[in-house]
Backbone bond lengths (Angstrom), bond angles and torsions (degrees), N, CA, C in turn:
res aa  C-N    CA-C-N  psi(-1)  N-CA   C-N-CA  omega(-1)  CA-C   N-CA-C  phi
1 M - - - 1.453 - - 1.528 108.85 -
2 K 1.327 116.09 137.43 1.459 121.65 -179.15 1.521 110.81 -78.65
3 T 1.316 116.01 145.01 1.463 119.15 173.98 1.527 108.48 -80.58
4 I 1.315 115.83 151.05 1.466 121.11 -177.32 1.524 108.44 -86.55
5 D 1.317 116.16 124.46 1.449 121.76 176.59 1.526 107.71 -92.01
6 R 1.318 117.30 121.65 1.457 120.79 -176.13 1.524 111.85 -63.33
7 R 1.313 116.70 -41.31 1.462 119.25 -178.98 1.521 111.15 -63.37
8 R 1.308 117.07 -41.56 1.454 120.36 179.61 1.530 110.31 -66.76
9 L 1.332 116.73 -38.50 1.466 120.55 179.03 1.525 110.78 -64.35
10 V 1.337 117.00 -47.30 1.469 120.08 -179.34 1.526 110.30 -65.62
11 R 1.328 117.66 -39.81 1.451 121.31 178.26 1.521 110.58 -61.34
12 G 1.323 117.10 -41.16 1.456 120.75 178.28 1.519 112.43 -65.76
13 L 1.353 116.63 -40.29 1.460 119.79 178.35 1.524 111.24 -65.44
14 L 1.330 116.48 -43.90 1.461 119.28 179.62 1.521 111.78 -65.51
15 F 1.307 117.01 -40.49 1.454 120.00 178.44 1.530 110.58 -64.16
16 G 1.329 117.15 -41.38 1.467 120.41 178.70 1.514 112.28 -65.71
17 A 1.352 116.61 -39.45 1.463 119.59 178.31 1.523 110.70 -68.00
18 G 1.336 116.83 -37.28 1.464 119.79 178.24 1.516 111.88 -66.57
19 A 1.318 116.17 -40.93 1.465 119.48 178.95 1.529 110.78 -66.47
20 A 1.336 116.92 -38.15 1.463 120.18 179.00 1.526 110.93 -67.62
21 S 1.344 117.52 -38.09 1.465 119.16 -179.74 1.526 110.98 -69.38
22 L 1.337 117.49 -34.36 1.461 118.91 176.87 1.522 111.76 -68.62
23 A 1.318 116.49 -32.69 1.460 119.74 -179.84 1.523 111.70 -73.59
24 L 1.326 117.31 -25.00 1.464 120.91 -175.92 1.523 113.28 -105.45
25 T 1.320 118.01 19.88 1.464 119.99 179.76 1.520 110.16 -68.47
26 P 1.342 117.10 154.74 1.467 119.26 -179.21 1.528 113.12 -61.97
27 G 1.302 118.79 -27.00 1.459 120.24 179.42 1.519 111.75 -68.30
28 A 1.330 117.38 -27.26 1.454 120.47 -178.54 1.530 111.44 -77.68
29 A 1.303 117.56 -27.82 1.464 120.89 -178.62 1.521 109.39 -97.60
30 M 1.326 116.99 140.92 1.455 121.30 177.77 1.516 109.11 -100.61
31 A 1.317 115.70 145.88 1.451 120.63 -179.91 1.517 109.77 -76.11
32 M 1.315 115.42 144.70 1.459 120.56 178.82 1.527 108.83 -83.93
33 P 1.314 119.45 125.84 1.468 120.25 -179.37 1.536 110.43 -70.07
34 L 1.318 115.15 141.35 1.462 120.61 179.56 1.526 109.72 -94.93
35 D 1.295 114.82 149.15 1.456 120.75 177.26 1.530 108.76 -75.38
36 D 1.330 118.45 146.60 1.461 121.83 -178.15 1.523 112.28 -66.90
37 R 1.303 118.26 -29.82 1.463 120.17 -178.00 1.517 112.76 -88.57
38 L 1.314 118.00 -2.64 1.460 121.01 -177.64 1.530 113.38 -65.33
39 P 1.358 121.29 -45.32 1.467 118.99 179.95 1.518 113.09 -61.20
40 G 1.327 118.28 -36.21 1.464 120.68 178.04 1.521 111.94 -67.78
41 A 1.314 117.53 -32.29 1.458 120.69 -179.81 1.523 111.51 -73.48
42 L 1.326 117.38 -22.61 1.468 120.48 -178.67 1.515 113.41 -89.11
43 D 1.335 118.19 -2.03 1.469 120.25 -178.86 1.521 112.30 -62.69
44 D 1.323 118.54 -31.55 1.459 120.92 179.46 1.530 111.24 -70.28
45 W 1.317 117.55 -23.71 1.467 121.81 -176.97 1.526 112.40 -88.42
46 V 1.339 117.27 -16.10 1.457 120.83 -174.10 1.522 109.45 -97.44
47 D 1.333 116.65 131.05 1.463 122.47 175.03 1.517 108.82 -105.53
48 K 1.324 116.40 147.72 1.447 120.86 176.83 1.530 108.62 -75.82
49 A 1.306 115.78 138.78 1.464 120.78 179.58 1.514 109.76 -84.51
50 Q 1.322 116.61 142.60 1.452 122.42 177.48 1.519 107.90 -119.99
51 V 1.322 115.68 129.76 1.456 120.52 -176.06 1.523 109.11 -90.74
52 V 1.329 115.69 130.68 1.457 121.69 175.31 1.518 106.98 -123.19
53 V 1.340 115.62 117.67 1.459 120.13 -179.40 1.518 107.97 -100.24
54 V 1.310 115.01 119.77 1.456 120.29 -179.44 1.516 107.76 -113.52
55 G 1.311 116.41 120.85 1.461 121.15 -179.93 1.520 111.39 -82.07
56 P 1.319 115.98 173.35 1.458 119.05 -179.21 1.522 112.95 -69.43
57 G 1.316 117.45 -20.52 1.453 120.20 178.42 1.518 111.27 75.58
58 P 1.323 116.62 -178.27 1.468 119.09 179.48 1.533 110.74 -69.86
59 R 1.321 114.72 132.20 1.453 119.70 -179.64 1.513 109.88 -84.38
60 R 1.292 116.48 132.28 1.458 120.25 179.37 1.515 108.60 -79.04
61 R 1.291 116.23 126.26 1.454 120.93 179.99 1.519 108.69 -103.67
62 R 1.319 114.89 148.95 1.458 120.08 178.60 1.506 109.14 -142.81
63 R 1.294 116.43 160.13 1.456 121.31 179.17 1.515 109.41 -97.13
64 V 1.318 115.68 133.44 1.457 121.56 177.67 1.515 108.77 -132.34
65 R 1.299 115.82 155.46 1.462 120.76 178.05 1.529 107.98 -91.35
66 R 1.331 116.20 119.08 1.459 122.58 -178.01 1.513 109.59 -133.19
67 C 1.329 114.36 159.33 1.460 121.37 174.79 1.524 108.80 -116.67
68 W 1.352 116.27 144.71 1.449 121.67 178.86 1.526 108.60 -147.04
69 W 1.324 114.93 168.20 1.450 121.02 -179.60 1.519 109.25 -98.29
70 H 1.336 115.71 131.23 1.458 121.06 177.88 1.526 107.83 -135.65
71 R 1.323 116.92 113.28 1.463 124.22 179.60 1.526 112.16 54.50
72 G 1.339 115.11 43.70 1.455 120.10 176.05 1.507 115.43 82.57
73 R 1.292 117.11 2.45 1.465 120.17 178.55 1.514 110.56 -122.43
74 R 1.293 114.37 150.47 1.455 119.50 178.64 1.518 109.42 -87.40
75 V 1.350 115.03 128.17 1.446 122.07 -178.75 1.521 107.30 -122.55
76 C 1.326 117.06 131.61 1.466 121.02 177.71 1.518 108.87 -114.64
77 G 1.316 116.07 143.12 1.450 120.19 179.44 1.510 110.98 -177.16
78 W 1.307 115.04 -173.21 1.449 121.31 -178.96 1.512 109.86 -89.19
79 R 1.315 116.91 134.42 1.462 123.13 177.96 1.513 109.49 -129.04
80 W 1.342 116.21 149.17 1.458 121.41 173.37 1.532 108.29 -84.87
81 V 1.322 115.98 130.80 1.458 121.57 178.69 1.505 108.65 -121.22
């Protein structure tokens, strides 16, 4: 049984991926022409979008015990967050 060479394996994977990407490029595929009456037939299926803007609203504040530095000293107390 042959040992697997990592470089050969990676080279094969990259070559296969490159060949597949060249085969699937947009230039290789042709666009399907649409019928002229198709957009009118889809009007019953399409709903108009309505925009609803919701703001953050009032933020609930609470008191927590925190420590901070004031003039080189550590001060602990209650702060509103």
